[in-house]
C-alpha positions in Angstrom: 26.8 31.7 -19.6 23.3 31.3 -21.0 24.1 27.7 -21.9 25.1 27.0 -18.3 22.0 28.7 -17.0 19.8 26.7 -19.4 21.5 23.4 -18.4 21.0 24.2 -14.7 17.3 25.0 -15.2 16.8 21.7 -17.1 18.5 19.8 -14.4 16.4 21.3 -11.6 13.2 20.9 -13.6 13.9 17.2 -14.3 14.9 16.7 -10.6 11.6 18.2 -9.5 9.6 15.9 -11.9 11.4 12.8 -10.6 10.9 13.7 -7.0 7.2 14.3 -7.7 6.8 10.9 -9.4 8.5 9.2 -6.4 6.0 10.7 -4.0 2.9 8.6 -3.4 1.3 11.3 -1.3 -2.5 10.9 -1.5 -2.6 7.5 -3.2 -4.6 4.7 -1.7 -4.3 1.1 -2.7 -6.5 -1.8 -1.8 -5.0 -5.3 -2.3 -6.2 -8.9 -2.2 -4.4 -12.2 -2.0 -5.8 -13.6 -5.2 -2.2 -14.2 -6.4 -1.1 -15.9 -3.2 -1.8 -19.0 -1.1 -1.5 -16.9 2.0 -5.0 -16.6 3.5 -4.0 -15.1 6.9 -5.0 -11.5 5.9 -6.9 -11.8 2.7 -7.0 -8.0 2.1 -4.6 -5.2 2.8 -4.6 -1.5 2.1 -2.0 1.3 1.9 -2.9 5.0 2.5 0.1 7.2 1.6 0.8 10.7 2.9 4.2 12.2 2.3 6.7 9.6 3.4 4.4 8.1 5.9 1.6 5.6 5.4 -1.1 3.7 7.1 -1.3 0.0 6.6 -4.5 -2.0 6.9 -4.7 -5.7 7.4 -8.2 -7.3 7.1 -9.1 -10.9 7.5 -12.3 -11.5 5.5 -13.3 -14.7 7.4 -13.4 -13.2 10.8 -13.7 -9.4 10.2 -10.6 -8.6 12.2 -9.0 -5.3 11.1 -5.5 -4.3 12.2 -4.1 -0.8 11.4 -0.4 0.1 11.6 1.5 3.3 10.9 4.6 3.0 8.8 7.1 4.7 6.5 8.0 4.0 2.9 10.9 4.6 0.5 10.7 4.7 -3.2 12.9 3.9 -6.1 12.0 3.6 -9.8 11.0 -0.1 -9.5 9.8 -0.6 -6.0 8.3 1.0 -2.9 9.6 -0.5 0.4 7.5 -0.4 3.5 8.5 -0.6 7.2 6.0 -0.6 10.1 6.3 0.3 13.7 5.3 -2.7 15.8 6.1 -5.2 13.1 9.9 -5.8 13.4 11.6 -7.6 10.5 8.5 -7.4 8.4 9.3 -5.5 5.2 7.0 -5.5 2.2 7.8 -4.2 -1.3 5.4 -2.9 -3.9 6.3 -3.5 -7.5 5.4 -0.2 -9.2 4.9 -1.8 -12.7 2.2 -4.3 -11.8 1.1 -3.2 -8.3 1.9 -6.5 -6.6 3.2 -6.7 -3.0 6.0 -9.1 -2.1 7.9 -9.9 1.1 11.3 -8.3 0.8 13.6 -10.8 -0.9 10.8 -13.0 -2.2 9.8 -13.0 -5.9 6.4 -14.6 -5.3 3.6 -11.9 -4.9 1.4 -11.9 -1.8 -1.1 -9.4 -3.0 -2.3 -7.7 -6.2 -3.4 -4.0 -5.7 -5.5 -1.4 -7.4 -6.0 2.3 -6.6 -9.0 3.3 -4.6 -10.8 6.6 -4.7 -12.2 7.7 -1.3 -11.4 7.0 2.3 -9.6 3.7 2.8 -10.4 3.5 6.5 -14.1 3.9 5.8 -13.8 1.3 3.1 -12.4 -1.3 5.5 -14.7 -0.3 8.4 -17.7 -0.8 6.1 -16.3 -4.2 4.9 -15.7 -5.2 8.5 -19.3 -4.3 9.5 -20.6 -6.4 6.5 -18.5 -9.4 7.5 -19.4 -9.2 11.1 -23.1 -9.0 10.3 -22.8 -12.0 8.0 -21.1 -13.9 10.8 -23.9 -13.0 13.3 -26.5 -14.3 10.8 -24.6 -17.6 10.4 -24.5 -18.1 14.2 -28.3 -17.6 14.4 -28.9 -20.3 11.9 
């Protein structure tokens, strides 16, 4: 009986650890397209909370910032994203090297790194900087 109880305790503890590692709650990633030829949105960001996330698309040449809400699913190798308002647009994050791919495509679109701090403020500050630079160029 003690052996069975010990086995059950080990099972539940290992299940709890796995579930915790699958959860990206509180993680923030900022990604750039340095690994891709895609220049449409040269920066993206992911702000995870529970099984929901906020997705930021930022175009550094115009200062346009788009923000979408979405959901994500995890497995040991990848995190798959889906976004409301962006039908048939599924991205996957490779957990080993933090690269983002279109689902079914092996070529990475973005390389990511973790960011401390508020991701929305990060992108808003970047947007202000780009827009100010564009205004200065127009005056010249």
